[in-house]
C-alpha positions in Angstrom: 0.1 -0.4 0.3 2.8 2.3 1.3 4.5 1.5 -2.1 1.5 2.5 -4.0 1.3 5.9 -2.1 4.9 6.6 -3.3 4.0 5.8 -6.8 6.6 2.4 -6.8 6.0 -0.9 -7.4 7.0 -3.7 -5.3 9.9 -4.6 -8.0 11.5 -1.3 -7.6 12.1 -1.4 -4.0 13.0 -4.7 -3.1 16.7 -4.7 -1.9 17.2 -1.2 -2.3 18.2 0.7 1.0 15.3 2.4 2.7 17.6 5.4 2.8 17.5 5.7 -0.8 13.7 7.0 -0.4 14.4 9.0 2.8 14.9 12.7 2.2 18.5 14.0 3.0 17.4 16.2 5.5 16.0 13.0 7.3 18.8 10.2 6.9 20.9 10.9 9.7 18.1 10.8 12.2 17.1 7.8 10.7 20.4 6.1 10.6 20.9 7.2 14.6 17.7 5.8 14.9 18.6 2.4 13.6 22.2 2.2 15.2 20.4 2.6 18.3 18.4 -0.3 17.7 21.0 -2.2 16.4 22.6 -1.5 20.1 19.7 -3.3 22.0 20.2 -7.0 23.2 16.7 -7.7 23.4 13.3 -6.9 21.6 12.8 -3.1 21.0 10.8 -0.6 19.5 11.5 2.9 18.0 9.6 5.4 15.9 10.4 8.3 14.0 8.8 10.5 11.3 10.4 11.5 8.3 10.4 12.9 4.6 10.1 10.6 1.7 10.5 11.5 -1.7 8.2 9.3 -4.4 8.9 8.3 -7.5 7.8 12.0 -9.5 10.8 13.7 -6.6 7.4 14.7 -4.6 8.0 14.9 -0.8 5.4 12.8 1.6 5.9 12.5 5.4 5.9 8.8 7.0 6.0 7.6 10.5 8.4 4.8 10.5 8.1 2.0 13.4 11.1 0.3 13.6 10.9 -3.0 15.5 13.7 -5.9 16.3 12.8 -9.4 16.3 14.7 -12.6 16.9 16.3 -13.6 13.5 16.5 -17.3 12.0 19.9 -16.8 10.4 23.5 -16.8 11.7 22.2 -12.9 12.7 21.1 -11.9 16.2 18.6 -9.9 15.1 16.6 -8.3 12.2 15.0 -5.1 11.9 11.4 -4.9 10.6 10.0 -1.7 10.1 6.1 -0.3 9.2 5.4 3.0 7.3 2.2 4.9 8.1 1.8 7.9 5.5 1.0 11.0 7.7 1.5 13.4 5.2 -2.0 15.2 5.6 -1.9 15.3 9.2 1.9 17.4 8.8 0.2 19.6 6.0 -2.9 20.5 8.3 -0.2 21.1 11.3 1.9 23.2 8.8 -1.3 24.9 7.8 -2.3 26.0 10.9 1.2 27.2 11.9 1.2 29.2 9.0 -2.1 30.7 9.9 -1.0 31.3 13.6 1.6 33.7 12.0 0.6 34.8 8.2 -2.5 36.6 6.5 -3.6 34.0 4.1 -4.8 36.5 1.7 -1.4 38.0 1.2 1.4 35.9 2.5 2.5 38.6 4.7 2.9 38.3 8.4 -0.4 38.6 10.8 0.6 40.5 14.3 1.3 37.9 16.1 3.7 37.0 13.3 5.3 40.3 13.0 5.8 40.0 16.6 7.8 37.0 16.4 9.9 37.7 13.3 11.2 41.2 15.0 12.1 39.6 18.2 14.0 37.3 16.6 15.6 39.3 13.9 15.9 42.9 15.1 19.3 44.3 16.2 19.3 46.7 19.3 21.6 48.9 17.6 20.2 49.5 14.5 17.5 52.2 13.2 13.9 51.1 12.4 11.3 52.6 10.7 7.3 51.6 11.3 5.0 52.2 8.8 1.4 52.3 8.8 -0.3 52.6 5.8 -4.2 52.6 5.3 -6.4 52.8 1.9 -8.7 55.5 1.7 -12.8 54.2 0.8 -11.6 50.5 0.9 -14.9 49.7 2.5 -16.8 51.6 -0.3 -15.0 49.6 -2.4 -15.6 46.5 -1.2 -19.3 47.0 -0.9 -19.7 48.5 -4.3 -17.7 45.7 -6.2 -17.8 42.9 -4.0 -15.1 41.0 -1.5 -13.7 39.4 -4.0 -12.6 42.4 -6.0 -11.8 43.7 -2.3 -9.4 40.9 -2.0 -8.0 41.3 -5.5 -6.9 44.9 -4.5 -5.2 43.9 -1.5 -3.2 41.1 -3.3 -2.1 43.4 -5.5 -1.5 45.8 -3.4 0.9 43.4 -1.2 2.6 42.6 -4.6 3.3 46.1 -5.1 5.1 46.4 -1.0 7.3 43.3 -2.0 8.4 45.3 -5.3 9.6 48.6 -3.9 10.4 47.7 0.1 13.7 46.3 0.6 14.2 42.4 1.1 15.1 42.9 4.8 11.5 44.4 5.3 9.2 42.6 7.4 5.6 43.2 6.5 2.3 42.4 7.9 -1.5 42.6 7.6 -3.1 43.1 10.9 -6.5 43.2 9.5 -9.3 45.2 6.7 -6.9 47.6 4.2 -4.0 48.2 7.1 -0.5 47.3 6.3 2.2 47.5 8.9 5.8 47.4 7.6 8.9 47.3 9.8 12.3 48.6 7.7 16.0 48.5 9.2 17.5 52.2 8.0 21.0 53.9 7.5 19.4 57.0 8.9 15.6 58.6 9.5 16.0 60.4 6.1 15.7 57.2 4.3 12.1 56.4 5.8 10.4 59.3 3.9 12.1 58.4 0.7 10.6 54.7 1.0 7.3 56.3 2.1 7.0 58.1 -0.8 8.1 55.1 -3.2 5.6 53.1 -1.6 2.8 55.8 -1.7 3.3 56.1 -5.5 3.3 52.4 -5.9 -0.2 52.3 -3.8 -2.1 55.0 -5.6 -1.2 53.5 -9.0 -4.6 52.7 -10.9 -5.7 49.0 -10.4 -7.9 47.8 -13.1 -9.9 44.8 -11.5 -13.6 43.4 -12.7 -13.3 45.7 -15.4 -13.0 48.5 -13.7 -10.4 51.3 -13.4 -9.9 52.1 -9.1 -7.8 54.7 -8.1 -7.6 55.0 -4.3 -5.5 57.2 -2.0 -3.5 56.2 1.3 -2.0 57.7 3.9 1.2 56.3 5.6 2.0 57.1 9.3 6.0 56.4 10.7 7.3 56.2 13.8 11.2 54.9 14.5 12.8 52.5 16.9 14.1 53.4 19.0 13.8 57.2 19.2 10.1 56.8 19.8 10.1 53.8 21.6 11.7 50.3 22.0 8.6 48.1 22.4 7.0 47.2 18.9 3.3 47.2 20.0 3.6 50.7 21.1 5.8 51.8 17.7 2.4 50.4 15.9 0.3 52.3 17.6 2.4 55.7 17.3 2.6 55.1 13.4 -1.2 54.3 13.4 -1.9 57.3 15.2 0.1 59.6 13.0 -1.6 57.7 10.1 -4.8 59.0 11.2 -3.1 62.3 11.6 -2.4 62.8 8.2 -5.9 61.7 7.2 -7.3 64.4 9.5 -4.8 66.8 7.8 -5.2 65.8 4.2 -1.8 65.0 4.5 -0.5 61.6 2.7 2.8 61.1 5.0 2.9 61.8 9.0 6.1 61.4 11.2 4.5 60.5 14.6 5.9 63.0 17.6 5.1 64.0 21.3 2.1 66.4 20.2 0.5 63.2 18.4 1.5 60.9 21.5 -0.5 63.3 23.7 -3.5 63.0 21.2 -2.9 59.5 21.1 -3.4 59.1 24.8 -6.6 61.5 24.6 -8.1 59.3 22.5 -7.3 56.1 24.2 -9.0 57.7 27.3 -11.8 58.8 25.3 -12.4 55.0 23.8 -12.3 53.7 27.3 -14.6 56.4 28.3 -17.1 55.4 25.5 -17.1 51.9 26.7 -17.7 52.5 30.0 -20.3 55.0 29.0 -22.4 52.3 27.4 -21.7 49.8 30.1 -23.1 52.7 32.6 -25.7 54.3 30.4 -23.9 57.6 31.0 -24.9 59.1 27.7 -27.8 61.6 27.2 -30.1 62.2 24.5 -31.6 65.9 23.4 -33.8 66.2 20.9 -33.6 69.5 18.1 -37.0 70.5 16.7 -37.5 70.8 13.2 -40.2 72.7 11.4 -42.0 73.6 8.4 -40.8 76.7 6.8 -43.8 77.8 5.2 -46.0 77.8 7.9 -44.0 77.0 11.2 -45.7 74.1 11.8 -43.4 71.4 13.7 -42.4 68.9 11.6 -40.2 66.3 14.0 -37.2 66.1 16.0 -33.4 64.8 15.6 -32.1 62.9 18.4 -28.4 64.3 19.3 -26.1 62.5 21.7 -24.3 64.2 24.4 -21.9 63.1 27.1 -20.6 64.4 29.9 -17.9 62.5 31.8 -17.3 62.3 35.7 -13.5 62.0 34.1 -13.1 63.5 31.2 -15.5 66.5 31.4 -18.5 67.2 28.3 -16.7 65.6 24.9 -17.9 67.2 22.1 -19.9 64.6 19.9 -18.2 65.1 16.6 -15.0 63.9 18.4 -16.5 60.9 20.4 -18.5 59.8 17.6 -16.0 59.6 15.4 -13.9 57.7 17.6 -16.8 55.4 18.1 -16.3 54.5 14.4 -12.8 54.4 14.3 -12.6 51.4 16.9 -15.7 49.6 16.1 -18.2 51.0 18.5 -20.1 52.9 16.3 -23.0 50.0 15.8 -23.3 49.9 19.9 -23.7 54.0 19.8 -26.3 53.5 17.2 -28.1 51.1 19.0 -28.1 52.6 22.5 -29.7 55.9 20.8 -31.9 54.1 19.1 -33.0 52.2 22.0 -33.2 55.3 24.1 -35.4 56.9 21.8 -37.7 54.0 21.5 -38.2 53.7 24.8 -39.1 57.6 25.4 -41.7 57.5 22.2 -43.4 54.5 23.8 -43.4 55.9 27.3 -44.9 59.2 26.2 -47.6 57.2 24.3 -48.7 55.3 27.0 -48.7 58.7 28.7 -51.6 60.0 26.0 -48.9 62.0 24.1 -48.9 62.1 20.2 -45.1 62.2 19.4 -43.6 63.5 16.0 -41.3 61.3 14.3 -37.7 61.3 16.0 -35.0 61.0 13.4 -31.6 58.9 14.5 -28.2 59.1 12.8 -27.2 55.8 11.7 -23.4 55.5 11.2 -21.9 54.2 7.9 -20.6 50.8 9.1 -23.7 49.8 10.6 -26.1 51.2 7.6 -24.2 48.5 5.6 -24.9 45.5 7.9 -27.4 43.3 6.6 -29.2 42.6 10.2 -29.9 46.0 10.5 -33.3 46.5 9.5 -34.7 43.0 11.1 -32.9 44.3 14.3 -34.6 47.7 14.0 -37.8 46.3 13.3 -37.9 43.6 16.5 -37.0 46.9 18.8 -39.6 48.4 17.8 -42.0 45.5 17.7 -41.0 44.9 21.2 -42.1 48.0 22.4 -45.4 47.7 20.4 -44.4 50.9 18.4 -45.1 51.4 14.2 -41.5 52.0 12.2 -43.1 55.5 11.2 -42.4 56.6 14.9 -38.7 56.7 13.9 -36.7 58.2 11.0 -33.4 57.5 10.3 -30.4 59.8 9.0 -27.2 58.7 7.0 -24.2 60.5 5.4 -23.5 60.8 1.8 -20.6 58.5 2.0 -23.2 55.6 2.8 -25.5 56.7 0.2 -22.5 57.1 -2.4 -21.8 53.3 -1.2 -24.5 52.4 -3.2 -23.8 48.4 -2.1 -26.8 46.3 -2.4 -26.7 45.9 1.3 -27.5 49.5 1.7 -29.8 49.7 -1.1 -31.6 46.8 0.4 -31.7 48.1 4.0 -32.8 51.4 2.3 -35.8 49.9 0.5 -36.7 47.9 3.5 -37.0 50.8 5.7 -38.9 52.8 3.1 -41.4 50.3 2.8 -42.0 50.3 6.5 -42.9 54.0 6.1 -39.7 55.2 7.6 -38.3 58.0 6.1 -34.7 58.4 5.6 -32.6 61.5 5.1 -29.3 62.3 3.8 -27.1 64.6 6.6 -25.1 67.0 6.0 -25.6 67.1 2.2 -23.1 69.2 -0.2 -20.1 68.1 2.4 -19.2 64.9 0.3 -20.3 63.9 -3.6 -23.2 65.9 -4.1 -24.4 64.4 -7.5 -27.9 63.5 -9.1 -26.1 60.6 -10.2 -26.7 58.6 -7.1 -29.9 61.0 -5.7 -32.0 59.5 -8.6 -31.8 56.2 -8.0 -32.3 56.3 -4.2 -35.5 55.2 -2.1 -34.5 58.8 0.3 -36.7 61.3 1.1 -35.0 64.2 2.4 -31.9 66.0 1.9 -30.3 68.2 5.0 -28.1 70.9 4.1 -25.1 71.2 6.2 -25.2 74.3 8.3 -21.8 75.5 6.7 -23.7 76.6 3.7 -26.3 78.3 5.4 -24.2 80.3 7.8 -23.1 82.6 5.1 -25.9 82.3 2.8 -25.7 85.7 1.2 -22.4 85.4 -0.3 -23.0 84.4 -3.7 -21.1 81.3 -4.2 -23.1 79.5 -0.9 -26.1 81.2 -2.5 -25.7 79.7 -5.7 -24.4 76.0 -4.1 -27.4 76.5 -2.0 -29.7 77.0 -4.7 -28.4 74.5 -6.9 -29.1 71.7 -4.2 -32.6 72.4 -3.4 -33.0 72.4 -7.3 -30.8 68.8 -7.4 -33.8 68.0 -4.7 -36.5 69.0 -6.3 -35.7 67.2 -9.3 -35.5 63.8 -7.7 -38.9 64.2 -5.8 -37.3 64.9 -2.4 -37.5 67.7 0.3 -35.2 69.6 1.4 -34.2 70.7 5.0 -31.9 73.7 5.9 -29.4 73.0 9.3 -28.1 75.8 11.3 -30.6 78.7 10.7 -30.0 81.2 13.1 -31.6 84.8 11.2 -34.5 85.4 10.1 -32.6 86.7 7.1 -31.6 82.8 6.3 -34.9 81.6 6.8 -36.5 84.2 4.2 -33.8 83.4 1.8 -34.3 79.5 2.2 -38.2 80.2 2.0 -38.0 81.9 -1.5 -35.6 79.1 -2.9 -38.0 76.8 -2.4 -36.6 74.7 0.8 -39.0 73.0 2.8 -37.8 72.4 6.3 -35.6 74.4 8.8 -33.7 73.4 11.8 -31.6 75.7 14.2 -31.1 78.1 16.9 -33.7 80.7 15.3 -36.5 78.0 16.3 -35.2 75.8 19.1 -32.5 74.4 20.5 -31.4 71.0 21.5 -33.2 70.3 24.4 -33.9 67.1 26.9 -37.0 64.9 27.2 -38.1 66.7 30.2 -37.9 70.1 28.5 -39.9 68.6 25.5 -42.7 67.6 27.8 -43.0 71.1 29.5 -43.8 72.4 26.2 -47.1 69.8 26.1 -48.4 70.3 29.2 
């Protein structure tokens, strides 16, 4: 049977030494075991695994069991051997070891593998740079063209890294679209040159699935031993520098102490968010929305607020961005939804008829297939109807145009839930994606309203309202603070308004006072 598995006939192996079939790297090991058996006076048995070559030169793994038995001839004893083919088991173990240290998609190290490789190979006397790179909008590419295209893009990106980075570079894909590189340097200035080469390679067009994809990227850099001597800290420093590069619209950023302070603050806020979710420390306030024509109340927008005992009052644009960055955006959404639905149920039980309350949904959450069912279950549990809430998404979500997003939009629309595109005008404002979306409302960002009398802002707002009208959507202007702004918007045909001119965000208790 073993002969057949290795591709030999019995006639091929009779009279041939077993050593001829053992891989040369394992022959000495087998020879030592055989010598040990020959020195035994009584019966003995020993086992050893070795690589064996088949008749085509391929490698198999055999577990040999050698046993001495009394001989019937002039020899004191003879040695019998039984071979068990363990090739599949060995390959499975090798694959498991590979997955424990490497990323299966790119062949680069995973995070654990990088730590081990750096610990074994680095010279404490040398200078090293740590690069942390991130591709902008990779998630949207993944959603629009599918994960297979996203995987192909990552594989090609890995090949580009190999082509431009030195041979002694340690490359790691810790997850998603991030890459971490550790490079030995002669001097720090070399790091910027290498980063620029890498960046140029990254942003060359990718021709995948019949499409030309042109991503952009950001790279953060930290240095060993100047920044730190522990690789996990160096990676966090480089990641922080990468985030600063993105925030400041730069392609490359080197870590420095100010960034360290910002990183520390972000870590404190992240921990505070987790604590606030666990201990129910957030608060929801409501800001009213009005019909500009007759000033009738149209509904409310739910706004989350947070005053932490240790951090003080943290602005929502700060902590929401951090929550999304550390994958807490979904939990934050669900907390707000639950809080709002509970309050609506309480008011309805008290006999109050409440106008719909709009809740913002983060980008990653709206891309989840289970979002609609989860919201529907929350509403049903409180014996409410779906149209008691409205949902607000960003332009980035709408532009993603993935099937999951479209399915969620359509499912909510079918149940009477109005969807608004928030902060319209700050992204990719285009009829190309607006005309096919099941969205009912555009909210023009306050940045355009504050200086609406400026000719450029006036023209842009007028164009946005015209775009919305062309596709049958209503328009709400955010941040209205003066009668003059309201009058201009009304003449332009704007439907709804929100801002300090009408109402500031107030607590649930303040809303109730207005009803009594």
